[in-house]
N, C-alpha and C positions, 0 to 999 in steps of 0.2 A: 517811439516804439514801446514805451512803457504802458501807454494807455490801453492798447488792445490787450496787453497781458493782464492789466488790472481788471478790465471789463470781463475778460475770459474767466479770471479767478472768481469774480463776483457771481457770474452766471453759474460757474461750477458749484460754488458754495450754496447758491439758491437752489440748484437742482438737488444737491445732497440734502438740504434741509427739507425740501418738498418730498423727496423720496423717503426720508426718515419719518416725516409726518404721515405719509401714506402707509409706511410699514406699520407704524403704531396703530393707525386706524384699522388697517386690515387685520392685524393681530387681535385687536379688540373685537372686531366683527366675527372672527372665526370662533371666539370663545362662546358667543351667544347663539350663533346660527351655524348650520352645516355649511360645508364648503361649496355645496351646489348653489347656494344663494348668490354667490358671486357671478353666476351665469346670467342672472335675471335682474339684479339690482346693481346700479352703479355704486362704487365705493363712496362713502360719505367724506366730505372734505370740510375742514375747518370746524370739526366738532358738530356739524349740522347733518342730520339724517335726511337724505334726499328721498322724496316720495316718488317711486317709480311710476311711470305712465301706466294707467290702467289698474292701479292698486285699489282694491276694494276697502274703503275705510270701515272701521269697526262701528257698528250702529249702536247707539245708546237710546233705547226706548224711553218714553216719558214715564211709563209704569213698568217696574221690573217683571219679567215673565214669572218669577216665583210667586209674586203676589196674585197674578192672574190664576195660576194653578191652585194656589191655596184657597182662593175664593170659589173656584169651580169644584174643588174637592169637598169643601164644606157644603156647597149647594147640592152636590150629588148625594151626600150623606143625608141631608134633610129630605130630599125628594124620595130617597129609598125608605126612610122611616115613615113618611106619609103614605107611600105605596103599601108598606107593610100593614099600616092601619086599615087600608082598604081591603086587603086580602086577609080573610079570616080562615083560620084552620079549625074546622069543626070536628075533626076526627078524634082528638084527644078529649076535649071537654065540650060536648055538644050543647050542654045546658048552662054553661058558665060564661055569661056576658057575650053571647053570640060567638063564642069561639075565641081563640087567642090570635094575635097578629102573626102572619106568616110571611116569609120571604118570597116575593114574586119571582117567577121564572123569567129570564131575559128573552128567550125565544122558545116557542112551541114547535120543536123540530118535527114532531110526528103528526102534527095537526094539518090536515089537508085543506081546511076551509079558512085558514088565516091568511092575511096579506103577506106577501113574500118580499115586497119592496123594502119594507122597514128593516128586517134582519139583514138583507143584502147591503143596504146603505150603512148600517151600523158596523158590519164586518169590514166594509171598505174603509170606513173612517178609522177603525181599530188597526187594520193592517198598514194603512198609510202613516199613522202615528208611530208604529213600530219601525217602519222604514226610515223615518226621520231621525231615529235614535242612532243610526249607524255613523254619520259624520259628526255628531254633536259631542261636545266635551262633557256636558252635564246631562246625564240621562234622566235625572229627576230635576225638573226645573226649579223647585223650591230649595234645592241643596246645591251650593257652589262648592265643587270639589277642587282641592289644591294638590292632592297627592294622586299621581296617575295610577299607582298600583291598586287603589281602591275603586277605580271606575268599573272594573269588571263585575264586582259584587253589586254595585248600584245599578248596572245595566240589567243584571238578573232580577233585581227587585223591580225595575221599571217594566219588565215583562209581566209582572203581576199587578203593577199600579194602573196601567192603562186599561186593561180589561175591567178592573174595579171602577175606574173613572167613568167608563161608558156603560156600565151595567144598568144604572137607572135610566139612561137614555133609551135603551132597548126594552126595559121592563115596562115602561109607560104604555107601550103598544099592546102588551099582553093582558093588562088589567082593563077590562071592558067597562070603563067608567068615565064620566065626563070630567071628573076631577083629575084622573090620570092623564087625560089628553091635555088638560090645562097645565099640569106639571111638565108634561113632555114639551109643550110649546115654550114654556119659560126656559127649560133646561136647554133645548135645542137652540133657541135664540141666544142664550148666554154663550154657549160654545161657539156658535157662528160669529157672534160679535167679537169675541176674544181673538179668534183666528183672523178675521178680517182686519181688526185693529192692528194686530202684530204684523201682518203682511203689508199693510198700508204704510206703517211707520218704517219698517225695515224690509223692503222688497229684495235687497241684495244680501247675499250670504257671504260673509267674509271668511268662512271656515270651509276648507276642503282638506283632503288628505294629502300630506306632503310626502316627499320621497322617503322620509324616515318612518312612515307608517303611523304617525300621530297627527292629529288635527293641527293645522296651522293657518296662517293668513294667506289668502289667495293672492298671488302676484301674477300679473299679466304683462308687465311693462316690457322689458327686453326679452322675456321668454316668449311672448307672442309677437310674431312678426306681422307685417302688414297682410300677408296672405292668410294668417290665422285669426284675423280680427273677427270674422263672423262667428267664431266659436266662443269668444270671450263672454258675450251675454249669457250663454248657456251656463257657464260656470258661475257667473255672478248671481244669476237668478235661479240657482238650483233649488233653494229652499222654497221659493214661490212655485216653481214647476212641480216639485214633489208634493206640494200641498194641494194641488188642483183636485185630485180625487177626494181628499179630505174635505175641501170646501164644497165640492159637488154633493157629497153625502150629507153634510150638515145642512146645506141649502135645501135639499129635498126634505129632510126631517123637519126643518123650520117651516115648511109649507104644508107638509102632510098632517102634522099634529093640529094646527089651527083648523084645517078643513074637517078633520074628524071631530073637533070640538064643536064646530057649528052643526055637524050632522047629529051629534049626541043630543043637542037641544031639541031637534025635531023628532026625537025618539025613533030613529031609523036604524040605530046600531044593533038593536036586539034582533030584529027580523032580517037584517042583512046577511048574517052568517047562515041562518037556516035557508034563506032563499038561494044563497050561493051554493050550499051543499046539495040541495035538491035539484037545482038547475044543472050542476055538474054531473050528478048521477043520471039524470034524464038525457043529457047530451052524450054521456058515455054509452048508454044503451042504444041510443039512436044511431050513433056512429058505428057500433058493432053490427047492427042490423043492416045498415046501408052498405057496409063493407061486404057482408055475405051476399047481398043482392048483386053487387058489382062483380064479385068473383064468379058467381054462377052465370052471369050474362056475358062475361068476357072470355069464356073458354072458346067460343066459336069464332071470334073475330081474330084477325091476324094483326100483329103489332108492327107498325112501321118504324122507320129510323127515328122519327121525332119522338114517338112514344118510348122507344128503347132508351134514347138519350135522356128523356125526362125521368124514367125509372132509375137510371144510373145516377142521375143528379140527386134524386130523392134519397138514394141509398148512401150517397157520399156526403151530402150536406144536410144538416139538421133543419127541417122545416116544421114549424108547430103544427101539430095534428089535433083535430077536434076530438074531444072525448078523452084526451090523455094529458096529464100534468106531471111534469118532473117532480120528484121529491124535493123538499126544501134544501136538503143537504147538497143535492146536485146543483140547485140554483145558486147556493152560496159558493160552491166550488167554481162555477163558471164566472161569477163576479170576482172572486179572489184571483182566479187565473188571469183574467184580463187586467186587473190591477197590478198583479205581480209582473206581467209582461212589461207594463209601462214603467213601473218603479225600477225593475232590474235593468231595463234598457237605459233608463236615465242614469242609474248608478254606473253602469259600464261606460257610458259616454263621458260622464264627469270624472270618473276615477282613472280611466286609462288614457284618454286623449291628452291630458296634461303630461302624462309620462311619455307619450310618443313625442310631444313637443320638446320635452327635456332631452330625449334621445336625439332628436333632430338638431337641437341647438348644440349638443355636445359632439356631433360628428365632425371629425377632423380629417386631414389628409391620410391618417393612418388606415382609414377604411379601404384605401386603394390596395394596400398590402394585404389586408384581410381577404378581399375579393380575389386578389391575384393568387393567393394560396389555394383557392378553389378553382382556379383556371378561368376566372372572369376578369377580363380586362376591358373596361368600358371606354377608357380614353388614355392617351399618353399624358395628358395634363391632369395632375392630381386635383387641382381645384375644380376642374370640370367633373371629375368623378364624384367629388363631394356634393356638388349641386345636383347631379343626376340621382344620387342615392337619396338626398333630401327630398327631391321632387317625387320620386316613386315610392319612397317609404311612407311619407306622410301625405302624399297627394299634392298636386299642384293647386295653387290658389286656395289653400286651406280646406280642401274637400275631404282629405283623409280617405282616399278611395277604398283602400283595402279594408280598413277597420269599419267604416260606415256601411259599406256594401255587405260585409259579413254580419253586421248587427241587424240590418234590415232583413236579410235572408233568414236569420235565426228567428226574428219576431214573426215573420210571415209563416214560417213552418210551424212554429209553436201554436199560432192562432188557428191554422188549418187543422192541426191535430186535435185541438180543442173542439172545433166544430164537428169534426168527424166522430169524435168520441161520444158526442151527445146522441148520435144515431145508434151507436152500440148500446148505450145505456137504455134507451127506449126499447130497443129490440129485446134485450135481456129481461127487463122488467115486465114487458108484455108477455113474454114466454113463461116467466115464472108465475105471473098472476093467472095464466090459463092452466096452470098445473103441470107445465112442461119441465123437463130437466135439462140443464145445460151441462156441457162437458167441462165441469169445474172441479172434478174430483169428489171426495166424500164430504165436502163442506156444505152442500145444499140438500143433502138427503133428509135431514131432520128439519121440519118446519118451525120448530120452537127455538127461541133465542137461547144463546149460551153465554157463558162468561167471556169467552174469546170473541164472540160476535158483538157483544156490547162494547168491548174495548175497541175493536176495529171500527165500529160505527161511530164512536166518539172521536176517533182520531182521523177519520177519512178526509174531512175537509182540510185539516192542517197538513196531512201528508200530501194531498193533491197540490196545495200551494207550494210546499217545499220541493216537490218533484218538478214543478214547473220552473221554479227559480234555478234549481241545479241543472235541469235540462237545457234551459236557455243559456246558462253559463258555459256548459260543455259544448253546445253547438257553436257558440261564439268563438271559442278557442279553436275548434277544428276548422271552421270556415275561414277564420282569420289567417291561420297558418296555410290553408290551401290557397287563398287569394294572394297571400304574400309570396308563396312559392311560384305561382303562375306569373306574378308581376315580375319577379327577378329572372325566371328561367325562360319565359315565353314572350310576354308583352314588351318588356323593356329592351331586350336584344332585338326584337323585330322592329320596334319603332326607330331604333338608331342604326339598324342595318349592320351591326357588328356583334361579335362575341355570341354567336348563336350556339350556345353550349349544348342545348338539347339536340339541335340538328347535327352538330358535330358528333355527339354521342351516337345518334342513330346512323350516321354515315360510317362510323367505325365499327358498329356492331350489327350492321344490316344482315350479314349472313346468319347470325344467330336467330334474329327475329323472323327472317324469311324461312328458315328451317322449321321453326315452330308453327308458322302459319301454314306452310305446305303440309306438314305432318297432320295437323288437325283437319285441313281441308280434304286431303287424300283419304284419310280414314273415314270421314263422313260420306264421301262419294262412294268409296268401296263398300261401306256398310249398306248403302242404299241400292247400288247397281250390281254388285258382285256377290256379296254374302247373304243377300236376302232374296228369296224367291217365293212366289205365291202358287200354291197347289190347291185347287178346288176352293178358292176363295180364302184360304188360310195361309198366312205368312209362315215361312220356315227357313231354316239355315241351309245354305248350299256352299259348295267349294270350301269344305272344312279344312282341307290341307293348306290351302292358301291362307285361310283365316288364321290357322295356328302359326304358320310361318311369319305372317305379317305381325302378329302379336308379339312373337319372340324378337324379331328384328327391330321393331319400333319401341321396345321397352326402354332403352336409354333416353330416347327422345321424349317419350311420354313421361319420364321422370322429371325432365326439365319443364314440360308443359304442366305437370302437376305442381311444381314449385310456383309457377306463375299463377295457377288457379288458386293455390293456397294463399298467396299474398292478396289476390283479389278477394278471396273469401274473408280474410281478416279485415280488409278495408270496408267491404260491404257490411260486415257485422258491426263494425265500429260506427259507421254512418247510420245504420238502421237503429241500433240501440241508442245512439245520441238523439236521433230525431224522435223516437218513441219513448224516451225516458220519462217525459211528463205524462204519459198515458198509463193509468192504473188498470184500465180494462184489458190490457194486453200484457201477456207474460213475456219477459225478455229471455226466458229460459225455455228449453224444450218442453213438450207437453208432459213427459214423465216427471220432470223436475219443476213443474209450474208452481207447486205448493211451496217450494223453497224461495220463490220470489216474494219478498215481503209486501211489495206494492200490490201485486195481483192477489195475494192472500188476504190483504185488507179489503180489497174491492169485493171479493167473493163473500166475505163475512158481512160486509156492508149491505150487499143485496139480500142476503139471508135475513138480516134484521129488518130491512125496509119491507120486504114481502110479508114477513110474519106480523108486522105491526100496522100495516096499512090495509 
């Protein structure tokens, strides 16, 4: 009988030593990482760190990114100096060496006969590069930062570095010379080659935002269950997905500059702009004359349902019109808005879905007590409650129904608002060019530009991009909260046939709602049939004593109706402002206070500047 005791003591000692080793390992792990990491990574044993399943390894490129950017910066400076030699400033010294070298402009914003695809591509590349700065640790690639407090300053400097880096790439298109097209071809191919080489070597991004708010290694092992596996590649390839607009813009520039170089050899570049400008003017006049003939001949005919539907569609959706071209600033705004929708949606998907997965992994049986406090009892079994909450909070089979549906709805509404705003831009510009006056306050009375108009014109495109990003974020929050509320109060109880909290509330409060409905219905019926009479074709009041008595008696009920209407008004105002936050052509304030809206104020001054200079 001694042997079982000895074996038991040996097993007890082995368990105690194992537990002590585990405690030492876990205590060492908590010093380096947050306590949340234990949810996703198994504890290391025996001094060896276990690689969790799905861990994205750190990529070590063959050439450091800092060397790439250093070479590109030097090449951009050389190209800018060569372009400055091609652009001569003759205003100061007209007889001194054919003028002095001058800095070329990156974009001719007010020129109506210049190509618009090149500035749109350059701005798309610039904005995509700025979006890639958000999750990165080193904002300036040729500087490796070790102190986190200094990263904020370097990110501010990066906001100035990237525009300077792409300045020569855009300026090569404004200098109408074969050598400028050659330099643009070399520079665009260099930028494209560096980006393609980097993405080919390191397609996976090991850096995402952790729960502590600082960049960290992306872990997907125990954090992502089998149902969440389809979303893992999105996080792993975030850098590649976010670089798609950048690669698209650089690819277009790498093809456009060689084509223009070939055309410059055939001496067709000089006459191309004049032909474009003359054809544009002739087409504009021809379109105006055709419109007058159509208007004079269409007064006698009756419009059918199909023609009315087509007119409504044309007034709601932007369709290119012959003889009219949007200003370059608006073209850039449309391009950047589309890019912003893509980039912000990708950031919301990558930044929030991992957090939802962490919340789902951290749900315990305590959630049953939390729901019971609000009167929601999904099941008597606590583990079943946990599974139900996980399923409906993050979606079954990794679909994340609430969040993804809200994100898709936000992107669609933002895109529809963008398309509809183009119609308003064209209508306002055409009216102002004809000499008409819009209801925009005192901003458009003077046709000459002012200091305020110039400032608003400079910042219009940037404001439009920022408003789009913020509007998409606000819509996502509102729609996500709305879908989450519907999922827990309506869909989840109805699917499981229990805990119909909303129906129970309506069952207990039906006298209140019935009284409100009857009061509103009876007042409308009485207003039409009792208190309104027609004499000689003119409507007038009748039965005034009954009207006065009903008004006095229904005053308390109408107070309750007014409270419901006030809540509905607040909800509609919030939804309307959230949906139209990205539109600068509409004021979110009443007409008397429209000038206090900074977005609408900027838009009015932008129109004033465009009309005065075009």
